[in-house]
N, C-alpha and C positions, 0 to 999 in steps of 0.2 A: 883291828880288822873286823871282829865280830860286830862292833857297834856300827862301823861303816856299812857292813852288809845289811844290817837291820834297817838303817836309814834308807839305803838304796831300795830295799824290799818295800818299805812303807811308801816311798815316792812312786815306785812302779805300780804298786797296788792302786794308788789314787789314779794314776794314769789309766790303768786297765778299767777301773770303774767308770771313768769318764768316757772312754771309748765304747764300753758296753752300753752305757745309757744312750750314746749317740746312735749306735747301731740299732737299738730298740726303736728309736724314732723312725729310722729308715724302714725297718721291717713292718712296723705298725704305726704309720703316720696318723696323728690325731685329727679328727674333723675340726674344721674351722669353727663351726657352731653346732649345737645339738639339734637333733631333728625336731624337738619340741619348739625350740626357738625359731627354727626355720619355718615350721608350719604356722606359728603364730604370726610371723611377719609377712609370709608370702602366700600362705594358704596351701602350699604343696612344696615338698622338697625338690620336685622335678619341674616346677613352674619356670617358664622363661623369664629371666630378669631383664627388664627393658631399660634402655638408657634414660638418663634424667636430663633435665634442661641445664643443670649446672655442670655437666661434664664437657661443655664446650669451652675451649680456652679463649683467652683474650689476647689480642695482638700485643707484643711487647711494648712497654711504656715509651721507649725511645722513639718507636715508630708512631705511636699515638701523638706524641708531641709535635712531630713534623708533618703529620697528615690529617690531623683533626680528629673528630669523633670517630670511635670505632664500635661496631656492633659486636658484642661477645655472646649474644643469644640468638636463637633462630629468628630469621626475619621472613621466612617463607611459610606461612600457615602455622598450624599447630603441630606439636610433636606427634608423630604417627606411631601406632603400635607395630609389632613385628609383622613384616610383610611375607612375601613368598620366599621360599628357600631354593637357592640354586645349588645343585649337587655337582661337585667336581671330583673326579677320581683319576689319580695317576698311580704309578707303581709304588709311590711312597706316601701319598695322601688320600684321605677321604674327607673332603672339605664341604662345609655348608656356608654359603654366602647369602646374607639377608638382603633383599631388595631395598629395605630401609637402610639408607646410608651406605650400602655396599659393604657393610661390615663382614669380616670373617668371624663367624660365630661358633663354629665347631670345627675342630681339626683332630682327626684320628691318624696316628702314625702307624701305618700298616706293617712296617718292618720291626716294630717294637712291641712285643706282647707284654701284658701286665705281669705275667708269670708263665714261664715256659712249661711248668708242670701243672699248675692249678688253675690258671686263668689265661688262656691263650688269646683272649680278645685284645685288640690293639690299645695302646695307651691313648687316652683322650687328653691331648695337651690343652686345647682351647675348647671352651664350652660356655653357654650362656644360661646354664641352670643355676638356681639359687644355691649358694654355698660352694659352688665350683666355678665361679664366674671368672673368665679370662677371654678377652676378645681383642680384635684389632680394628681400628677405625681411622678414617680420614675425612676431610671436608675442607671447604673454603671459608675464609673469613673476609668480610668486606671492610674496606676502610671508610665506608659511608653507610649511615643508617638507612638510607633510601635506595641502596644498591642491592644487587643479587648476592646472597650469602648461602649457597647450597652446602650446608654442613651435613653431619652424619644423621640428620633426621629426615632428609628428603627421600622421596620414593622413586628409585630408579626403575626404568623400563628394561625389559630383557627380551631376547629373541627366543630363548628356550630355557628349560628348567634343569637340564642335565647335560653334563659334558664328561667325556672320558678320553684319556690320553691315547690309548691304543698304540699304534705303531708310529705316531706322529713324532716329529723332532721337537715340536713345541705345541702347546695348547693355549689359545687365547680365549679369555672370558670377558666380553665387553658388557658394561652396564651404562645406560644412557639416561640423562635427565635434561629436560628442557623447561625453561621458565614458562609461566602461564601466558606471557605475552609473546612467546616464541622467539625472543631476541637473544637469549643467553643459553648456551648448551655446555653441559659438563659430561664428558665420557670417561669412565674409569675402566681401565683394562688390566686384568691380571694375566700374566704370562707364566705358564708352568713349563718346565723342561724335565725329561726323564731322569730319574735318580737324583733329583736336586731338591733340597729343602729351601733354596733361595727362590723367591718369587719376584719377578719384575713387575712393578706397578707404575702405570702411566696415568696421568690426568691430562686430558685434552680439553682445553678451555677455549670456547668460541664465543666471541662477542659481536653481535649484529645490532646492538643498540646504537643510539645516537651519540653516546658519550663513552669515553674510555672507562674500562673497569679497573679498579685498583684493589688489590687484596693479597691474601696470603693463603698458602696451603698448609694445613696441619696434619700430622700423622701421630697417632697415639695408641698406647697399649693400656688396657683397663682390666684390672683383676681384683679379686678379694684375697684376703690373707690366708696363710696356712700357719696354724699355731705350732710353736716349738715348746717343748717341755723340759729340755735339758738345761741345767745351769752351767754346763761345761761346753763341750764341743758340739757343733751342729752344722749341717750344710745350710748355706744361705739361700733364702727365698726373699726376693724383693727387687727393687729397681737398681739398675746400674747404668751409668752414663760415661762416655769417654771425656777425657780432658786433654786439652792441647799440650799442657806442660807435663803433668804427672801421670798420664796414661789413662786412668779410670777412677771412678768414685762410686762407692755403694751408697744408695739412699734407701734405708730400710723403712718399713711401714710406720713405726713410731716417729721417725724423723719427718715423714710426710705429714703426719698429723699436726706436727708443731708449726708448720707453715709451708706455703707454696714456694717452689723454686722457680726462678726466672733467670736464665744465664745465657749470655751469648757464647757461641762456639762455632768454629769453622768446620763444616763437615761432621766427621765423627759418627756416633751411633748412640741410640738409647735402647735399653733392653729391660725386660722383665725376665728374671732367671729363677730357676728352681733346680732341684736335684736332677742332673743329667740333661734337662731340656730347657728351652728358652724361646722367647719371641723377641726379635730385634728389628727396629727400623733403622735403615741406613740411607740418609739423604746424600745428594751429590757431595763429594769430598771437598769441593772448592766453594761450597755454598755457605753464606753467613747466616747460620741458623740461630734460633733461640730455643734452648731447652727449658722445659717446664714440668712441674708436677702439680697435681691437684688431688683432693680427696672429696668424694661425694658420699651421700648417705652416712654422714658422720654420726648422726644420732640413732643409728640402727645397730643391730647386732652384727651387721655384715657390711662395713664400710667398703667403698670401691676406691682403689688407689690407681692413679693415672700418671704415666710418664709419657712425654711426647716431645716433639720438635716442630717448630714453626718456621716456614721458609722466609727468606727475605721478601720485601714487597715486590709484587708482580703487577705489571701493567699490560692490559690487553686492549689495544686500540680498536676502533670501529672496524668491523669486517675482518678482524684478525683472529688467528688461532695460535695458541702457544701450547707446548707439550712439556709437562714436568715429569721427570723420571726419578723413581726411587727404587729401593730394594727392601724387601721384607723377608726376613729369615724366620721360619717357624719349624723347630725340630730339635734333634739331639745335638749336644755340644761336641761334635766330632772335630778334634783339634786341627787335624791336617786340612780340613775343608773350611772351617769358619775363619781361620787366620787369613785366608785369601779374599774374604769379603771386604774387610776394612782393617786398617791398622789397629792393633791392640784388642781386637774382638775376642781373641783366644783367652784373654784374661777373665772371661766369664766362666772359664773352668777354674773354680775357686779351690786352690790347695791350701788356703789359710796362711798362717804366719811362716810355714816352712816351705813356701813355694820355691825358694832358691835351691832347695834340695830336691823337692818333689818333681820339678820340671825336668831336670837331668835324668832322674829315675824313670819318668815316663818316656822320655826320648830314647833311652837305652832299651827299655822294655818294648817299645814300639819297633825299634830296629831289629831286635831279636824275633819279635812276632812276624815281621816281614819275611824272615828266613824259615822259621819252623812252622808258621801258620797255626799255632795253637797257644792260647794265652796261658794255659797251665804249664806247658813246657817252657814258655818264655819266663814265667815266674821262677821256675827251677834254675834255669840258666842265669837269670839275673841274680839269684841268691848265691850261686857259685861265684859269680864275678864280684859281688859285694864282699863275700867271704875272702876272696883272694886279695882284694884291696886292703882289708883289715887283718890279713894273715899275720903280719909281724906284730901288730898291736895286740892281737889275740894271743899270740905266742908269749908275749910279755906277761899277760894276765895268767895264762895257764902255767907258765914257769913259776910265777909267784905262788899260785895255788899248790903246785906240786911240792915246792919247798916247804910251804906251810903244812902240807899233809905229812911230809917227812919228819918235821920237828914237832908235830902235834903231841906225841907221847911225852916229849920233854916239857912242852908247855903245860900239859896236865900235871906233870910232876911238880913244876914250879907253882902251879895253882894250889896243890895240896901243901907244898912246903910253906907257902906264904898266905894260907887261907885267912889268917887274922891280921895280915899286914898288906893292905892294898898298895901303899906306896912302894914297899919292898918288892912286891910282885910285879908291878909295872916297870920298876927299874931293872929287875932281872930279865923280864921279857924283852925290853929294849936292848939290853946287852946281848941277848941271844939272837935277836933280829940282826944286830950289827955284826956279830961274829959269823952268822950264816949268810950275810949279805941278802937279807930278805926285806922287801919293802911291804909293810902291812897294807898299804893302800894300792899296791900294784895290781891287784885283781879287780879293783873297782873302776878305775879310770877307763879302761877299754870298753866296759859295759856302758858307762855313762856316755861315751862318745858315740856308741852305736844306737842309743835310744832315739836320737833325732831322725836317724835313717829309718828306723822302724815306724815312727809316727808319720814321716813323709810318705812311706810306702803305703801305710794305712789310708792316707788321703788319696793317693793315686788310685788304689783299688776301689775306694768308696766313691770318688767324684768322677772318675773317667768313665764316660758312657761306653767307651770301647770295651770296658771290662764288664759291663752290665750283661748278666745272663750269658757270659762267655762259657763255652763248653770246654771240658778238659778230657776226661775219659771215664769209662764205666758209669757210676752213679753220679759223678760230679759234672753236671751239665749246666751249672750256674755258679761261677766263681765269685759272684757278688753277693750270694746268699749263703747262709750257714749250711754246713754239711747236714743233709737231712737224716743221715744215719749215725752221725757223731763219730765216724771212724777216724777222721783226721784229728779232732780234738783228743781222742783217746791215745792215738799214736804220739801226739805232742806231749801228753801227760806222762806217758811211759818214758819218752826220750828225756824229759825234764828230770824224772826220777833217776835215770841212769847218770845224767850229768851230776846230780847231787852226790852220788856215790863216788864220783871221781874227785869231788871237792873235799877240802879238809872239813871234818865234822866240827860244828860249833862246840866250844867247851861248856857253854851254859846249857843245861838240860832243857830249860824252858824254850830257849831259842832253837835248840835242836828239834824239839817237837813241832815248833812253828814252821821251821824249814821243811820238815817232812810233810807238812800239810800243803805246801805250795803247789806241788804237781796236781793235787786234787782241786784246789781253788782255781788254778789257771785252766784246768780242763773244763770246769764249769763255765768260766768266763769266755773261753775261746769257742765254746759250743754255740755262742750267739754271734760270733764274728764272721765276716765273709770267709768262705772256704779258701779263697785265694790268699788271704792273709795268713790263715792257719797253715796252708801249704808252704808258704815262705818260712814260717816259724819252724815247721817240722824239718824241712830240708836244712835250714840253718842249724838246728839242734843236732841233726845227724852228722853234719860236717864238723861241728864243734866237738862232738863226742870223739870222732876219729882223731882230730888234731890233739885234743886234750889227753886222750888215752896214750897216744904216741909220745907226747912230751912227758907225761907223768911217768911212764914206764922207763924212758931214757934217764930221767933224773933219779928215780928210785934204784935203778940198776947201776948207777955211776959209782 
């Protein structure tokens, strides 16, 4: 029994260290590159990072073979510098759109502060500053070198520089480009709606030239990397694409560096995700798309990673106008909202290898939240439900511990009697276990079964944006951050100490001292954990103490 508990303790300590390192990354995310490197390469850490010529995709090979030569580089003049900025404000966004390419180059999420206590400014999800680069782009690719190819380097014309939602039911932001000869027009229209992080995007293509125009629309997300320092668990930052058969696939930045992706897919979506937030392009779901990845600036300290999708071939006849409609999502990974955008898009909420447990936990937590309207109380009620589910299993463990505690004096006597005879001691102990109907491992299995639930709940609290900066009561106004006054970790440590007093004391003096240190060690670790997770652990401990005390008293009085 003692050996098993020691092994369990060692395993759980490794787990705790892994979770602690991961949480440290979330509290203090490391910069992608140092300020010195940034200054050396860009001249200023706040300098606008401009697109490069090689960030324009090529038409898929299969299309090239059937339609001849394809231009994969700008065919209209030289690459232009950053143009005018169009400001768009809604109840959820503060957005800047660049007239060069019509790129979305800055997105502030007005309903998500960086820190409710210390930095109430909104989260900047997209930005075109060096070291923080994350933008959205679209453009057209021509199937002929001598045809119009208005990619994301063209200069759109605008009617005004500022738009605000106000009381409107929708807000349209049009950008217009016309070729030098006046025979080809591209109009890009962003449509915003109140309370919505999904943006409707239209491309109206008008051809007044003498010949039909053939080409493709591409949409892409371009960003720089965010470093991870943990060898163990970490939240994923990188590209994600949907798959027709297996649901989705992650394509991390090192994988992008190894080679470019080019893959056919019907509809679906492509995304750049990070902790709590993401950007996602969603083409028409019946469209035969080609997904791709590219990496630019490979030889710099700040490579740019691109994931995108290219439409099937489009033909615009003379004097004809066609309209291509897509959806762009930029915002928090709110599960009940994003799953309505496209099939499987809620998989961007990454619960890791225990998703099969984490998703039901989140579902139950969200259902409780819809009734009590407080995430802290939701965690408490969830803990009670989980404790009820494991009640009988826990009872087996506590009964085993109570029996062990009852026979501990006899075990110590055997240890003294056979202190020079290990084989005789083990035989006598096994006979005592058999006589008293004690399973030495009975106390370990229930704990091992519950550890996956604990880990899954950790990921639910860490990864679900709904829990981000959720208020509970009193000083606990951010359940996704550590308790600022360490009250919950201290209560957890005390409850753990009380639990140990209800357990049979280890017969090995060294192990007994180690076990007595556990409440202190775990109090230190849990001081860096999300307070929501510590709240779960405190409530679970208090319920366990009540159950274990009742069972122990019943057996000792029998």
